[in-house]
C-alpha positions, 0 to 999 in steps of 0.5 A: 688769759685775762685781757686787760680793759685797755687792750680791748678793741673799740668797745667794751660793753658793760651793764650795771644793775641797780638793785635799790631801783628793781621792784622785781616786776619781771618786765626785763624776763618778758622782754628778753623772752620776746626779743631773743625767741626763747621757748615758752615755759610750760608747767611741766617744764617747771616741775622738771626744774627745766625752765628757760629765762636768760634773765631771772630775778631772784627774791630774797628777805631781810629782816625779822617779822614783822618787819620783813622785807622782800628785796630783788636781784636781777641775774644774767650772764656776767660776761665774764672776762675770766669766765669758767665757762670757756676753757672747758668747752671742747669745741670752742662753741663759747669764747670772750670776743674783743668787745668784752662779751662772752659769745656762744657759737650755736653752730658749734655747740654739741650739748656737752653742758660742760659750760653750764657745770662750770658757770657759778651764776648758773645763767646758761640753758640747755635746749631739751626739746625742740622750741614750738610756739602756737599758731598765734604767736609765731608771727611775734618771733624775732627775724634777726635772732636764730631759733635754737634747736634742741641739744644747744646751750644758749644764754644772755647775748647782750641782744648782740643783734641790737649792738650790730645793727647800731654799730652798722648804722653808725658806720653808715652815717659816718659817726660814733655809737652815741652813749645810750643808743644801744639798749638790749631788751631787758634795759629798754623794757625796765620801768625804773632804769635798773639796768644801764648798758653802754661802752665801759671803755668810754669814761664819759658814759653813764654806765662807766660813771656808775661802775666806778661809783662807791655803791658798784660791786661784782658778783663773787668776784672776790671769791673767784675772780671771774671779772664780771662785766655786769656791775651791781649797785648796792642798796641804800636802805633809807627805812634804817637810817630813819629808824636809827634818827628816831 
């Protein structure tokens, strides 16, 4: 059953993605891999179509030759309020918490992959192998994030370890979490400020103002009614306006 935003306790985390700003640099992909201990993608994994990336940047083309342009759109777990992945899990490994996030409990997961089959965004990944890192890279693993073993489904968590740390520090200092204080790895690494993360329950937060703007839309929501907590901001093409006025 979908929970209205006003009934979600304390915080309701969400993100906006400005498609007009994205340059396809893949900085968010690399940052996510380093922060969340994602296995290294080897060439053989790509050939088997079993590559890992919690956030991917899809490229598509617009226009006709010679006036063709490359466009980019980052895709990650949409943390849907009405998530198709949740009711199909036989062990309740994936569920929706009271902060607007789709949570994955690794210890419960038995690897049925029902959630991946139910996800229309294709943002869930299955560990086919035990993750192995070269000796030189083992010291870079994040101690705040568990290393998932073979047979477990995983996906974007909005860097929940950073959310928890910020909330603990705010509680210790006797204050509220400030807008912009929590930044998932992808948001922190983005050089063009394409990604904005924050509390959707706060009407004055930057993410709330952006999601209420005229450019905001949600992927596949009109067709599937998944009610994602990730909002996209439509592209603005100034070149077309210049051509029209030329």
